[in-house]
MIDRENVO-378793 format. One record per residue (C-alpha): residue in one letter; chain; x, y, z. Coordinates in steps of 0.2 Angstrom, whole numbers, plus 2048, in hexadecimal, padded with zeros to 3 digits. Example, Ala and Ser with C-alpha at 12.3 -4.5 7.8 and 13.67 -1.06 7.14 Angstrom:
residuo:A cadena:A xx:83E yy:7EA zz:827
residuo:S cadena:A xx:844 yy:7FB zz:824
***
This chain:
residuo:M cadena:A xx:6BC yy:19F zz:7EE
residuo:R cadena:A xx:6C7 yy:193 zz:7FC
residuo:A cadena:A xx:6D0 yy:182 zz:7EE
residuo:W cadena:A xx:6DB yy:177 zz:7F7
residuo:Q cadena:A xx:6EC yy:176 zz:7EB
residuo:Y cadena:A xx:6FC yy:173 zz:7E5
residuo:T cadena:A xx:70B yy:173 zz:7DD
residuo:S cadena:A xx:714 yy:166 zz:7E1
residuo:V cadena:A xx:713 yy:153 zz:7E4
residuo:K cadena:A xx:725 yy:150 zz:7EB
residuo:G cadena:A xx:726 yy:149 zz:7FB
residuo:G cadena:A xx:711 yy:144 zz:7F4
residuo:L cadena:A xx:702 yy:14D zz:7F0
residuo:E cadena:A xx:6FC yy:14C zz:803
residuo:N cadena:A xx:70C yy:156 zz:809
residuo:N cadena:A xx:70A yy:164 zz:7F8
residuo:L cadena:A xx:6F7 yy:169 zz:7FC
residuo:K cadena:A xx:6F5 yy:178 zz:802
residuo:L cadena:A xx:6E4 yy:182 zz:807
residuo:S cadena:A xx:6E2 yy:193 zz:7FC
residuo:P cadena:A xx:6D5 yy:1A1 zz:802
residuo:N cadena:A xx:6D6 yy:1AA zz:7F4
residuo:A cadena:A xx:6D7 yy:19F zz:7E5
residuo:P cadena:A xx:6CE yy:1A6 zz:7D7
residuo:L cadena:A xx:6BC yy:1A1 zz:7D1
residuo:P cadena:A xx:6BC yy:198 zz:7C0
residuo:R cadena:A xx:6B4 yy:19C zz:7B2
residuo:P cadena:A xx:6A9 yy:191 zz:7AC
residuo:K cadena:A xx:6AA yy:18E zz:797
residuo:P cadena:A xx:699 yy:18C zz:78D
residuo:N cadena:A xx:69B yy:178 zz:791
residuo:Q cadena:A xx:69B yy:17A zz:7A0
residuo:H cadena:A xx:692 yy:17C zz:7B3
residuo:L cadena:A xx:69A yy:187 zz:7C0
residuo:V cadena:A xx:696 yy:17E zz:7CF
residuo:E cadena:A xx:695 yy:181 zz:7E4
residuo:V cadena:A xx:69E yy:170 zz:7E9
residuo:I cadena:A xx:693 yy:16A zz:7FA
residuo:A cadena:A xx:69E yy:15A zz:7FD
residuo:I cadena:A xx:6AB yy:14F zz:7F2
residuo:A cadena:A xx:6B5 yy:13D zz:7F1
residuo:L cadena:A xx:6C8 yy:137 zz:7EA
residuo:N cadena:A xx:6CC yy:12D zz:7E1
residuo:P cadena:A xx:6DE yy:123 zz:7E2
residuo:I cadena:A xx:6DD yy:12D zz:7D1
residuo:D cadena:A xx:6DD yy:13E zz:7D9
residuo:Y cadena:A xx:6EF yy:13A zz:7DE
residuo:K cadena:A xx:6F7 yy:12A zz:7D5
residuo:P cadena:A xx:6FB yy:133 zz:7C2
residuo:V cadena:A xx:702 yy:143 zz:7C9
residuo:E cadena:A xx:70F yy:13A zz:7D6
residuo:I cadena:A xx:714 yy:131 zz:7C4
residuo:P cadena:A xx:727 yy:13A zz:7C6
residuo:L cadena:A xx:726 yy:146 zz:7B3
residuo:I cadena:A xx:716 yy:141 zz:7AE
residuo:G cadena:A xx:70E yy:147 zz:7BC
residuo:R cadena:A xx:714 yy:15A zz:7B7
residuo:L cadena:A xx:70F yy:15B zz:7A5
residuo:I cadena:A xx:6FE yy:155 zz:7AA
residuo:V cadena:A xx:6F8 yy:161 zz:7B9
residuo:P cadena:A xx:6F6 yy:172 zz:7B8
residuo:N cadena:A xx:6FE yy:17C zz:7C5
residuo:P cadena:A xx:6F6 yy:17E zz:7D0
residuo:A cadena:A xx:6EC yy:170 zz:7D1
residuo:T cadena:A xx:6E0 yy:16D zz:7DD
residuo:P cadena:A xx:6D9 yy:15C zz:7DC
residuo:G cadena:A xx:6CC yy:153 zz:7DC
residuo:I cadena:A xx:6BD yy:14E zz:7D2
residuo:D cadena:A xx:6AD yy:144 zz:7D9
residuo:F cadena:A xx:6A2 yy:152 zz:7E2
residuo:V cadena:A xx:690 yy:158 zz:7E3
residuo:G cadena:A xx:68B yy:169 zz:7E3
residuo:R cadena:A xx:67E yy:176 zz:7E0
residuo:I cadena:A xx:67C yy:17F zz:7CE
residuo:V cadena:A xx:685 yy:18F zz:7CF
residuo:T cadena:A xx:686 yy:192 zz:7BA
residuo:P cadena:A xx:67E yy:188 zz:7B1
residuo:A cadena:A xx:687 yy:183 zz:7A0
residuo:Q cadena:A xx:680 yy:187 zz:78F
residuo:E cadena:A xx:66E yy:180 zz:789
residuo:S cadena:A xx:66E yy:179 zz:798
residuo:S cadena:A xx:65D yy:173 zz:7A1
residuo:F cadena:A xx:667 yy:174 zz:7B3
residuo:K cadena:A xx:660 yy:184 zz:7BE
residuo:L cadena:A xx:668 yy:190 zz:7CC
residuo:G cadena:A xx:66B yy:188 zz:7DA
residuo:Q cadena:A xx:665 yy:175 zz:7D4
residuo:L cadena:A xx:670 yy:165 zz:7DD
residuo:V cadena:A xx:67C yy:15C zz:7D3
residuo:F cadena:A xx:68A yy:14C zz:7D4
residuo:G cadena:A xx:693 yy:143 zz:7C6
residuo:A cadena:A xx:6A7 yy:149 zz:7C3
residuo:A cadena:A xx:6B0 yy:158 zz:7C3
residuo:G cadena:A xx:6BE yy:162 zz:7B7
residuo:A cadena:A xx:6C3 yy:160 zz:7A7
residuo:S cadena:A xx:6D4 yy:158 zz:7AF
residuo:P cadena:A xx:6D1 yy:147 zz:7B3
residuo:V cadena:A xx:6DE yy:146 zz:7C0
residuo:A cadena:A xx:6DE yy:156 zz:7C5
residuo:G cadena:A xx:6C8 yy:15D zz:7C8
residuo:G cadena:A xx:6C9 yy:16D zz:7D2
residuo:A cadena:A xx:6BB yy:164 zz:7DE
residuo:L cadena:A xx:6C4 yy:167 zz:7EC
residuo:A cadena:A xx:6BC yy:17B zz:7EE
residuo:E cadena:A xx:6AE yy:183 zz:7EF
residuo:F cadena:A xx:6AA yy:185 zz:7DE
residuo:A cadena:A xx:6AF yy:179 zz:7D1
residuo:L cadena:A xx:6AD yy:177 zz:7BD
residuo:V cadena:A xx:6A2 yy:168 zz:7B6
residuo:G cadena:A xx:6A1 yy:162 zz:7A4
residuo:V cadena:A xx:691 yy:164 zz:79B
residuo:N cadena:A xx:68F yy:150 zz:79B
residuo:A cadena:A xx:693 yy:14D zz:7AC
residuo:A cadena:A xx:688 yy:153 zz:7B9
residuo:A cadena:A xx:679 yy:14B zz:7BB
residuo:A cadena:A xx:66B yy:151 zz:7C5
residuo:L cadena:A xx:669 yy:14A zz:7DA
residuo:P cadena:A xx:658 yy:140 zz:7DA
residuo:E cadena:A xx:64E yy:146 zz:7E7
residuo:G cadena:A xx:650 yy:13A zz:7F7
residuo:V cadena:A xx:667 yy:138 zz:7F3
residuo:D cadena:A xx:66D yy:13E zz:7FF
residuo:I cadena:A xx:67B yy:148 zz:7FB
residuo:I cadena:A xx:68C yy:143 zz:805
residuo:D cadena:A xx:687 yy:136 zz:7FC
residuo:A cadena:A xx:685 yy:13A zz:7EB
residuo:A cadena:A xx:697 yy:140 zz:7EC
residuo:T cadena:A xx:69D yy:12E zz:7E9
residuo:V cadena:A xx:698 yy:12C zz:7DA
residuo:G cadena:A xx:6A1 yy:136 zz:7CE
residuo:V cadena:A xx:6B0 yy:12B zz:7CA
residuo:A cadena:A xx:6AF yy:11B zz:7D3
residuo:G cadena:A xx:699 yy:11A zz:7CD
residuo:L cadena:A xx:69E yy:11C zz:7BD
residuo:T cadena:A xx:6AE yy:112 zz:7BA
residuo:A cadena:A xx:6A3 yy:107 zz:7C5
residuo:Y cadena:A xx:693 yy:105 zz:7B9
residuo:Q cadena:A xx:69D yy:106 zz:7A7
residuo:S cadena:A xx:6AB yy:0F7 zz:7A9
residuo:I cadena:A xx:69A yy:0EC zz:7AE
residuo:V cadena:A xx:68A yy:0F2 zz:7AA
residuo:P cadena:A xx:68B yy:0F4 zz:796
residuo:K cadena:A xx:695 yy:0E5 zz:797
residuo:V cadena:A xx:689 yy:0D6 zz:7A1
residuo:K cadena:A xx:679 yy:0CE zz:7A0
residuo:E cadena:A xx:66E yy:0C7 zz:7AD
residuo:G cadena:A xx:675 yy:0BA zz:7B3
residuo:D cadena:A xx:687 yy:0B9 zz:7AC
residuo:R cadena:A xx:693 yy:0B6 zz:7BA
residuo:I cadena:A xx:6A1 yy:0C3 zz:7BE
residuo:F cadena:A xx:6B1 yy:0C4 zz:7C9
residuo:I cadena:A xx:6B5 yy:0D5 zz:7D1
residuo:N cadena:A xx:6C5 yy:0D9 zz:7D4
residuo:G cadena:A xx:6C4 yy:0E5 zz:7E3
residuo:G cadena:A xx:6B5 yy:0E4 zz:7EE
residuo:S cadena:A xx:6B6 yy:0EE zz:7FA
residuo:G cadena:A xx:6BE yy:0FF zz:7F5
residuo:G cadena:A xx:6B6 yy:10D zz:7EC
residuo:T cadena:A xx:6B3 yy:107 zz:7DD
residuo:G cadena:A xx:6AE yy:0F3 zz:7E1
residuo:V cadena:A xx:6A1 yy:0FA zz:7EC
residuo:F cadena:A xx:696 yy:100 zz:7DF
residuo:G cadena:A xx:69C yy:0F4 zz:7D1
residuo:I cadena:A xx:695 yy:0E4 zz:7DE
residuo:Q cadena:A xx:686 yy:0ED zz:7E0
residuo:F cadena:A xx:684 yy:0F3 zz:7CF
residuo:A cadena:A xx:686 yy:0E2 zz:7C8
residuo:K cadena:A xx:677 yy:0DD zz:7D5
residuo:A cadena:A xx:66D yy:0E8 zz:7CC
residuo:V cadena:A xx:66F yy:0DC zz:7BB
residuo:G cadena:A xx:66D yy:0CF zz:7C3
residuo:C cadena:A xx:680 yy:0C8 zz:7C1
residuo:H cadena:A xx:689 yy:0B9 zz:7CC
residuo:V cadena:A xx:693 yy:0C4 zz:7D6
residuo:T cadena:A xx:6A6 yy:0BE zz:7DD
residuo:T cadena:A xx:6B4 yy:0C9 zz:7E3
residuo:T cadena:A xx:6C2 yy:0CB zz:7EE
residuo:C cadena:A xx:6C7 yy:0D5 zz:7FE
residuo:S cadena:A xx:6CF yy:0D1 zz:80D
residuo:T cadena:A xx:6C9 yy:0CB zz:81E
residuo:P cadena:A xx:6C2 yy:0D8 zz:827
residuo:N cadena:A xx:6B8 yy:0DC zz:817
residuo:V cadena:A xx:6AE yy:0CD zz:811
residuo:E cadena:A xx:69F yy:0CC zz:81D
residuo:F cadena:A xx:69E yy:0E1 zz:817
residuo:C cadena:A xx:69D yy:0D9 zz:803
residuo:K cadena:A xx:691 yy:0CB zz:805
residuo:G cadena:A xx:686 yy:0DA zz:80C
residuo:L cadena:A xx:68C yy:0E4 zz:7FF
residuo:G cadena:A xx:683 yy:0D3 zz:7F1
residuo:A cadena:A xx:691 yy:0CA zz:7EE
residuo:D cadena:A xx:68D yy:0B7 zz:7EC
residuo:K cadena:A xx:69F yy:0B1 zz:7EE
residuo:V cadena:A xx:6AF yy:0BB zz:7F7
residuo:V cadena:A xx:6C0 yy:0B4 zz:7F7
residuo:D cadena:A xx:6CA yy:0BC zz:805
residuo:Y cadena:A xx:6DC yy:0BD zz:7FA
residuo:K cadena:A xx:6E3 yy:0BD zz:80F
residuo:K cadena:A xx:6E0 yy:0AA zz:80E
residuo:G cadena:A xx:6E7 yy:0A4 zz:7FE
residuo:S cadena:A xx:6E7 yy:0A6 zz:7EC
residuo:V cadena:A xx:6DB yy:0AD zz:7E2
residuo:L cadena:A xx:6E2 yy:0A8 zz:7D4
residuo:D cadena:A xx:6DE yy:093 zz:7D9
residuo:A cadena:A xx:6CB yy:099 zz:7E2
residuo:L cadena:A xx:6C5 yy:0A0 zz:7D1
residuo:K cadena:A xx:6C9 yy:090 zz:7CB
residuo:E cadena:A xx:6C4 yy:084 zz:7D6
residuo:A cadena:A xx:6B2 yy:08E zz:7D7
residuo:G cadena:A xx:6AB yy:083 zz:7CA
residuo:Y cadena:A xx:6A5 yy:091 zz:7BE
residuo:K cadena:A xx:6AD yy:099 zz:7B2
residuo:F cadena:A xx:6A9 yy:0B0 zz:7B2
residuo:D cadena:A xx:6A2 yy:0B7 zz:7A7
residuo:H cadena:A xx:6AB yy:0C7 zz:7A8
residuo:V cadena:A xx:6B7 yy:0CF zz:7B4
residuo:V cadena:A xx:6BC yy:0DD zz:7BB
residuo:D cadena:A xx:6CC yy:0E1 zz:7C4
residuo:N cadena:A xx:6CC yy:0F2 zz:7D0
residuo:V cadena:A xx:6DC yy:0EC zz:7D7
residuo:G cadena:A xx:6E8 yy:0E7 zz:7C9
residuo:A cadena:A xx:6F7 yy:0E3 zz:7D3
residuo:D cadena:A xx:6F5 yy:0D2 zz:7D1
residuo:K cadena:A xx:6FF yy:0CA zz:7BE
residuo:E cadena:A xx:6F8 yy:0BC zz:7C4
residuo:L cadena:A xx:6E7 yy:0BD zz:7C4
residuo:Y cadena:A xx:6E9 yy:0C3 zz:7B2
residuo:W cadena:A xx:6F7 yy:0BB zz:7A8
residuo:H cadena:A xx:6EC yy:0AC zz:7AE
residuo:C cadena:A xx:6DA yy:0B3 zz:7AC
residuo:Q cadena:A xx:6D5 yy:0A5 zz:79D
residuo:D cadena:A xx:6D5 yy:097 zz:7AC
residuo:F cadena:A xx:6C5 yy:0A1 zz:7B4
residuo:M cadena:A xx:6BF yy:0A9 zz:7A4
residuo:K cadena:A xx:6B2 yy:0A3 zz:797
residuo:P cadena:A xx:6B9 yy:0A4 zz:786
residuo:G cadena:A xx:6B5 yy:0B4 zz:77F
residuo:A cadena:A xx:6B3 yy:0BE zz:78F
residuo:V cadena:A xx:6BC yy:0CD zz:793
residuo:Y cadena:A xx:6C8 yy:0D3 zz:7A0
residuo:V cadena:A xx:6C5 yy:0E5 zz:7A5
residuo:M cadena:A xx:6D4 yy:0ED zz:7AD
residuo:V cadena:A xx:6CF yy:0F9 zz:7B9
residuo:G cadena:A xx:6DD yy:0FE zz:7C7
residuo:G cadena:A xx:6EF yy:0FD zz:7C6
residuo:S cadena:A xx:6FF yy:10A zz:7CB
residuo:P cadena:A xx:707 yy:111 zz:7BD
residuo:S cadena:A xx:716 yy:10A zz:7BC
residuo:L cadena:A xx:724 yy:106 zz:7B0
residuo:D cadena:A xx:724 yy:0F4 zz:7B2
residuo:S cadena:A xx:711 yy:0F7 zz:7B0
residuo:I cadena:A xx:717 yy:0FE zz:7A0
residuo:K cadena:A xx:720 yy:0ED zz:79D
residuo:D cadena:A xx:712 yy:0E4 zz:7A2
residuo:V cadena:A xx:706 yy:0ED zz:795
residuo:I cadena:A xx:712 yy:0EA zz:788
residuo:K cadena:A xx:714 yy:0D9 zz:78C
residuo:R cadena:A xx:704 yy:0D7 zz:78A
residuo:K cadena:A xx:700 yy:0DE zz:77B
residuo:L cadena:A xx:70E yy:0DB zz:771
residuo:L cadena:A xx:713 yy:0C7 zz:776
residuo:P cadena:A xx:709 yy:0B9 zz:76F
residuo:G cadena:A xx:702 yy:0AB zz:779
residuo:F cadena:A xx:70D yy:09D zz:772
residuo:L cadena:A xx:718 yy:0A7 zz:779
residuo:G cadena:A xx:714 yy:0A9 zz:789
residuo:G cadena:A xx:708 yy:0B8 zz:786
residuo:F cadena:A xx:6F8 yy:0BE zz:78C
residuo:K cadena:A xx:6EA yy:0B1 zz:789
residuo:G cadena:A xx:6DC yy:0B7 zz:78C
residuo:K cadena:A xx:6D2 yy:0C9 zz:787
residuo:M cadena:A xx:6D4 yy:0DB zz:791
residuo:E cadena:A xx:6D0 yy:0EA zz:790
residuo:G cadena:A xx:6D6 yy:0F9 zz:799
residuo:F cadena:A xx:6CA yy:106 zz:7A1
residuo:W cadena:A xx:6C4 yy:117 zz:7A2
residuo:P cadena:A xx:6B5 yy:121 zz:7A7
residuo:E cadena:A xx:6AA yy:12A zz:79B
residuo:P cadena:A xx:6A0 yy:13A zz:7A6
residuo:K cadena:A xx:68F yy:135 zz:79C
residuo:V cadena:A xx:67D yy:13E zz:7A5
residuo:K cadena:A xx:676 yy:12E zz:7A2
residuo:D cadena:A xx:67F yy:122 zz:7AC
residuo:L cadena:A xx:67F yy:130 zz:7BA
residuo:E cadena:A xx:66D yy:12E zz:7B9
residuo:T cadena:A xx:66A yy:11B zz:7BC
residuo:I cadena:A xx:676 yy:11D zz:7C8
residuo:G cadena:A xx:66B yy:12D zz:7D1
residuo:D cadena:A xx:65A yy:122 zz:7CD
residuo:W cadena:A xx:663 yy:10F zz:7D4
residuo:M cadena:A xx:66A yy:11B zz:7E7
residuo:K cadena:A xx:658 yy:121 zz:7E7
residuo:E cadena:A xx:651 yy:112 zz:7E4
residuo:G cadena:A xx:65B yy:109 zz:7F3
residuo:K cadena:A xx:665 yy:0FC zz:7E6
residuo:V cadena:A xx:674 yy:104 zz:7E8
residuo:K cadena:A xx:67A yy:10C zz:7F9
residuo:A cadena:A xx:68A yy:119 zz:7F9
residuo:V cadena:A xx:696 yy:111 zz:809
residuo:I cadena:A xx:6A1 yy:11E zz:811
residuo:D cadena:A xx:6AF yy:11A zz:81B
residuo:E cadena:A xx:6B3 yy:12A zz:820
residuo:N cadena:A xx:6AD yy:13C zz:81D
residuo:F cadena:A xx:6B9 yy:14A zz:820
residuo:K cadena:A xx:6B7 yy:15D zz:823
residuo:F cadena:A xx:6BE yy:168 zz:814
residuo:E cadena:A xx:6CF yy:16F zz:821
residuo:D cadena:A xx:6D4 yy:15B zz:821
residuo:A cadena:A xx:6D5 yy:157 zz:812
residuo:V cadena:A xx:6E6 yy:152 zz:814
residuo:Q cadena:A xx:6E3 yy:149 zz:81F
residuo:A cadena:A xx:6D8 yy:141 zz:814
residuo:F cadena:A xx:6E2 yy:13E zz:807
residuo:Q cadena:A xx:6EE yy:135 zz:813
residuo:K cadena:A xx:6E0 yy:129 zz:817
residuo:L cadena:A xx:6DE yy:126 zz:804
residuo:K cadena:A xx:6EB yy:120 zz:7FE
residuo:T cadena:A xx:6EF yy:113 zz:80F
residuo:G cadena:A xx:6E5 yy:109 zz:801
residuo:R cadena:A xx:6D8 yy:102 zz:812
residuo:A cadena:A xx:6CB yy:10F zz:80D
residuo:R cadena:A xx:6B9 yy:102 zz:80C
residuo:G cadena:A xx:6B0 yy:10F zz:803
residuo:K cadena:A xx:6B1 yy:11E zz:7FC
residuo:I cadena:A xx:6B9 yy:12E zz:809
residuo:V cadena:A xx:6AE yy:13B zz:809
residuo:I cadena:A xx:6B5 yy:14E zz:809
residuo:D cadena:A xx:6A7 yy:15B zz:811
residuo:V cadena:A xx:6AC yy:16C zz:808
residuo:M cadena:A xx:69B yy:173 zz:80E
residuo:S cadena:A xx:68C yy:16A zz:813
residuo:E cadena:A xx:686 yy:173 zz:822
residuo:T cadena:A xx:687 yy:185 zz:817
residuo:Y cadena:A xx:67C yy:17A zz:80C
residuo:K cadena:A xx:670 yy:175 zz:81A
residuo:N cadena:A xx:66E yy:188 zz:81F
residuo:K cadena:A xx:66B yy:18F zz:80D
residuo:S cadena:A xx:65E yy:181 zz:80B
***
């Protein structure tokens, strides 16, 4: 099969990606599906962890194929699976949380990480759900109730786009942040209030809102002022869920300080949780149903050809994508086969 692979990330993952014309076909374990990949979507997790000096070498196979989000069709279903040959599925590929192997013509998918594509959902839209969709769903839906006020930091990126829509789908009042060009975009997704971080302090805007929040999801993780002063805009007992952030020595020091330093000595005064999405068929099915019903829509910033994967990663690393970046592996082939 054809597969994009890398053996080093020196100078950036995108500068080391090579398209192999004869990579070995992956062999599924009993609890894995073998799928023919139709399209994938990129996420920051596809490059950020592997680019951490030293650590990246320890957690990535050699050679590695990136890509987790996928939509495709079943070639070999996992044992005891009800899926049939040729059935369309979507979800999260691979056993590795950082090198899922979806940027290839065939990939392995865990039995708990794929759901049937509902009839009527666009096949390319379904490719965007795996990481960002599960992250947004699991960091919000099980933790809120109808009528709650939620603050989502970072509303225009892949996870934020889903987060706004999921929060509205379950009846929450949503406040989010974005830059000036994306204010109307976030309102169009359903956000009740949008804070333009280019025009002033987000913390001040939240403190002056006239109410406190029942739940907070931070998809950015870059504004320390927000979480160190979250008690000023969150209700007592509310949870600050940290989704975003870039691993660094400074961030590690910050985590240690939050966990070990008592509040009266300048430590963290709120309640914070880290977050990592868990593949769950039921959650994928709910998202798929919401997309079918029109409650949730995928937002695609740009759709790249399979041969242009390097350019897709370059776009991802600008951090300026509105919604998801998709790589079309073989949608034309799929249409011709079907």
